[in-house]
N, C-alpha and C positions, 0 to 999 in steps of 0.2 A: 657341675657344669663348667665348661671351659678349663677343666683340669689339665695340667701339663705333665709330661713324663717326670720331670724333676719334682714337681709338687706331689705327685703320687708316690714317688720313692720316699720322700721325706715323711709322708703320712704313714707309710708302711714301716719305715725304720723306727718311728716313734710308737708304733703299735696302735695307731689310731685307725688304721685301715688294713685290709688284707687284699690279696689278689682275688680271693673268692668273693669278697664283698664288692670289689670293683666290677668283677665279672657279672655278678647278679644285678648290680645297679644298671649296667648297660643292657643286659638282656631284658630287664623290666622296661626300660625306655623303648627298646626296639618293639617289644610286644604291645606297648601302649600307644606309641606314636607312629610307628612306621607303616601301619596299614594305610595311612593317608598319604605317605610319601613314596612308598614302594622302592626303597633304596636297598633293602637287604633281602636277598633271595632265600637264604636259609641260615640258621645259626648252628654252631657246632655242638652236637649233643654231648661231646666230651669236654666242653670248655670248663665246666665247673669242676670236673675231676682233675683236669690239668692244673687249674688254678689252686686247688687244694694241695696238690703235690708240690707245687712251687712254694706255697706257704709253709709246708713241712720242711722244705729245704732251708728256707729263711730261718725257721725256728731252730734249726740245727747249725745256724751260723754260716750257711752257704748261700751266696747269691751269685748270679751269673753275670751281673752288670746292670746297666741302667734300664734295660728292658725287662728285668725280672718281674714277672707278674703283671705286665702291661697288656691289656686287652687290645687287639688289633683286628681290623676288618680288612679283607683282601678281595680284590676284584675277581669276578667269576671266570676269568680266563687264565688264572694262576692255579696250577695243579696242587691239590693237597691229597696225600695218600691217607685218608681217614674215612669217616663216615659221610663226608660231604661230597657232593657232585661237582664236577668241573665241566661247564657247558657253554661258555662264551655267550650266555643268555639265550641259547637256542634250545627249543624243545627237541630238536633232532639229536641232541646229546644227553637227553634226560636218562638218568641211570648210570651215566659214565662215572666211575670211580677211578681216579688216576692210580697207576701202579706204583708211583713214587712221588714224593714231594718235589715241587720245583726247587731249584737250588736256593732261591731266596727264602722260601718257606723253611727249608732245612736250617738255614743260618738263623732265621728268626726264632725257630724253636730252640736251637742251641743257646741262643741269647736269653731265653726265658720268657719269650712273648707267649701270650695266650691267644691262639687263633680263634677269634670269636665267631666268625661267620664269613659268608661270601656275599659280595654286593652285586646288585643289578648293574647292567652296562648296556650301551647301545650294541645291539646284536652283532656278533662277529666283529666287535671293535669298530663298528661303523664302516665295515668293508663288505657289506652285503648288497647294498644298493645306494643310489645317490640322493634319495629324497626321504629317507627315514628320519624322523625327529630324534634328536639326541636324547638318550635316556630310555628309548623304547626297546623292548625285547619281547619275543614271543613267549619266553618263559616267565618274565617278571612284569610285563606290562609297561606302562609309562611312568618313569620316575618324575617326581614333582619337586621343584625348587622350593626350599623352605623359606626363602626370602620373599618370593612372589610366585604364586602358582601360574601366573601368566608369563613368567620368564623361563627360558629353556634351562634345563638342568645342566647342560653342557655334556660333551661326550669326548671319547666313549667311556671314560671312567666316571660315569654319571653317579652311580650308586655310592661309590666311595666318597665323592665330593659332597653329595647330599647328606650322607650318614655322618661324616665327620663334622660338617657344619652344624648338624642337628644334635651333636653330642651323643651319638650312639656307640662311640668307642673313643679311646684316647687318640689314636692315630690310624691312618689307613694306607693301603698300597694301591696305586693305580698303575696303568701301563700306557705308553705313548708310542705311536708311530709318527704322527704329525698333529700335535695339539691335544692329544687325548688326556693329558694331565693338566696342561696349561689352561685349556678351555674350561673344564669343569671347576678348576681351582679359582679361576676368575669369576665364574658365575655364582660360586658359593662362598666367596670371601675367604679363601684359604691360601696357605703357602703350598706351592707345588714345585717339586724339583724334577726336571727332565734331565737325567745325567748324560754325560758323554757316552755314546754307544761303545760298550766294552767295559765300562766301570762296574756294571752289575750283570750277573749272569741272566740269560734269557731262557736257559734250559728248563723245560717243564711249563712254559707259558705258551698258550695257543697263539700262533704267530700270524702276522701279516707279512712282514718284510725283514729279512735278516740284516739288511743294511741300515735299517732305521729303528727297529723295535728296541725298547728298553722299558724296565720297570722303574718306579720312583715313588718317593713319599708324598703323601697328601696330609697336611696337618694344619693345626690352628696357629702354630708359631714357627718361626725360623729355627729356634733351638731344637724343637721336637723333630723337625725335618732333618736337621743335621745329625741328631742322635740316631734316627731311624736309618738314614743313609749309611752311616758308619757300620751299622750291623749288617747291611745288605751287600756292601761292596766287596770285591775281592775276585781273584782269579778262579776259574773253574776249568779243569782240564778237559771237560766235555763240552765247553763252549769256547771255541778257539778265539773268538773276538776278544775275550777277556785277557788273552795273552799280550794284547797290545798296550794294556795299561801300564803306567810306570810302577816300579817296585815301591813297596811301602807307602802306598797311597793312604793318606790320613785326613780326617776332617778336623779343622782347627777348633780350639776352644774359643767360643764367641764372646769377646769382651770389648772389641773396638767399637767406639761410639761416634767416631768422626771419620770423614773421608778425605782428609787432607792428603794431597798428592795423587788422588785418584782421578783419572780422566775417563769420561763417559761420552760415548758417541750417540748423537740423536739423529736418526735418519728421518727427518721430518717429511720430505717430499714423498717418500715411499709409502708412509702409513698415516701421517697426520690428516691427510685429506679425507680419509675414510671415517674419521671420528665425528660423532655427533656432538653438539654443543655441551650437553650436561657432562658427558664423559671427558671431553676435552678440558673442561674447567678443572676436573679432578686431577688429570694428568699434568696440566700446567702447574697446578699447586704442588704436585709431587716433585716436579723439576726444581721448583724454588726451594723446597726442603733439601734436596740434594746439594744445591748450591750453598745453602746455609750450613750444611755439614762439612763443607770445604771442597767438594768435588768440582772439577772443571768440566763444564759441559761443552762439547764440540759438535757443531752441526756437520753431519757427514752423510754420505749416500753410498750405497753399494753399487759397484759397476754393473751395468745392464740391469738396473732395478726393475724395469718393466718386464724383461724376460724372466726374472726371478719370481715376480708376482704371478706369472703364468705357468709356473712349474706344474707338470701334469701327473696323472696317476701311472704313467708309463712303466716306471720301474716297479711300482707296487703290484701292478696286475701280474707281471711275470713272476716276481718273487713269491707272491701269495700262493699261486698254484703249486709251486715246488715246496714251499715251507709248510703250508697247511696239510698237504698230502703226507708229509713226513710225520706230522703230529697225529692225524686221523688214522694212520696205519695202526696205532695202538689203541684204537677205540672200536666199538661195534660198528660205527658208521663206515669206517674203512678208507674212504677217499672223498674228494671233492665232488666227483660225479654222483656218488651215492647221496651226498648232501643235497644236491640239486634235485635229484629224483624224489627224495623225501619231501622236500618243499613242494614240488609239483603235485604230489599226491594229496596234499591238504592245503590248497591255495588260500582258503578262507582264513585259516589260522596262520600259515607260514609265509604267505606272500601278500600280506596287507600292504606292503610298500614295494613289492617286487624283489628280484634278486639280480639286478642288472650287473653288478660287479662280480658276483659269483659266476655268472655266465661268461662275462668277458675274460675272467681268469681261466676258466676251463677251456676256452677256445684260443687262449694265447699260445704263442710258439715256445714259451719257456725261456729260461735264463741262458741257454746256449745260443739263442737266436741273435742275429745281427741287430734286430730291432731293439732288443733289451740292451745289448752292449752299447749301442748309440745313446739310448735314453739314460743309462747309468753314467756314461762319460759326460753327458751334457749336465746332468744333475751335479756331478762333482765339480765341473768347471765353473758353473754359475754359482752354486751355493758355497761350497768349500773355498773355491778360489776367490769369490767375492768377499766372503767373511775374512779370510786370511789377509786380504789386502787392507781392509779398513781396521781390523783389530791390531795391526802393527802399531797404530798410533793411539789406541785407547785400551783401557782395561776391560771394558765391556760396552755393549750397545744397550740402549734403553728402548723398549717397545711398549706402547700403550696396550694394556690388556694382554691378549695372546697373539697379537698380530705378527710377531716374528717367528711363530711356530714352524711354518713351512720351511723357511730357509735354514733354521737351526736343525730341523729334523733331517733335511737332505744332506747337510754337512756332517751330521752325527755329533754336533756340538751341544754343550749343556746350556740350560736356561733355568732360571728360578723366578717364579712369580710370587708377588707379595701383595696383600690387600693394601689399596691406596685410598679407599674411601667409597662413597656411594653417590649415585646421581640423584636428581630431584625426586625420583620415585622410590628412593631407598634401595635401588638395585646395586649390587656390588660392582666395583671397578678395581682392577688390579694393575700392577706395573711389572713388567718383565725385564730381567737383566740377562743378556745373552753373552757368553764368552767363548774363548777358544777351547780346544780340546783339553780336558783334564784341569780346567780352571775352576772347579767346584769350590775349592777353598776360598779363592778370591771372591767369587760370586756370593758365597754365604756371608762373608764379612760385609760386603756392600748391602746385601739384603737385610742383614741383622741391624746395621746402623740405621737404615731407612725405617725399618719396623719400630725400633726403639724410639726414634724421633717422632713418629706419627701415631703409633698405637691405634691404627685405623680400624682394625677389625672390631665389629660389633656382632654379637650372636644374633641369629634370626629371632625376631620378636613376634612372629605370627603365631596365633593360637593354633593348637593347644601346647606348643612346645614350651 
């Protein structure tokens, strides 16, 4: 329980544990406890064989790095060319086996990871309709938060969040368009990294928006998140956005325990007014910890904060139609229009919460329209322009929980959320650090120092876990 990547590697190096042993352990936990949580849609029937092969490599003195033999769970919108399906949580894609691995899966396999299974998610990454509960899908049902069944699981990477919180794998992969890593990480007391758009390839991931989509780690520690991100990042000749990343991007070795000289912006007026008292207490205590670590906290606000808080679906609606059709072209479903017809044919199963956003995307004018061009320009002006302005004077911005997700997503900038504590009901509360493009190394150092000073994460205590 609560095993880390480095801890697992030390056990395997000493001969106390094997990749196969770890894999069996997590598969047994999934079989025993996940029926109550519905976080894992299917397990990889090849996982034990893969683990055994990796053990054989180790026995012959060959290891691929820190992920060698590490069991990983992956969100169901990430393609795997194996015996598992890739469905984005929808019964409309049942039976779909991807013709090739997503690029991040290819990298993880090369690094020695054991792909343990696929996790449940809010159907179509929560871009099917506007009132679907986070963690619900027609394929997997409703994912349950292990800390409190009355607390939302968070979305859309709900299954990954719940599964890693409940110790069903060492680490997990989520995806984010706007809050879909940060939100479930907050709800399940995890570390989540939403990288700069372009740091990680999106090829092979069922999309919403090419301007905002990215994959990222969801883990129980900052160190594990850093190690997982290092294995995922890099340029991909078939995903042009990755060409924008700086050369030789690397994740630092995390050793710094102070924040002397670090300036952190606190946009109080924009977000603090939305906090309820129990969560506000946790966040204020977190700010005090940051001060004690040596950080200078600066009250700051984004220009046109009200307009930023009202950023709309405009860009996503248009990009979703184009980008999803590109993916569905390689599936039996074919296109978005056929998906809508499939849902209409079985409304009791497929339209429990409707398909408002699917219909809006299908009827949109597309990315060549003036409507889209105006919406995209406004997003960039407000989000990227606003963040660039305030980040000139600070190393990062601090947001309570996941409240900075939208502005960071629209700008394509990175965020890291870290467990900060729990409210009076024992429900998790996180704190997010948001930085400028390609500032993951600095954000990780800040997050690591905060984590080591607080050690806030506590595993869910609810029976029968």
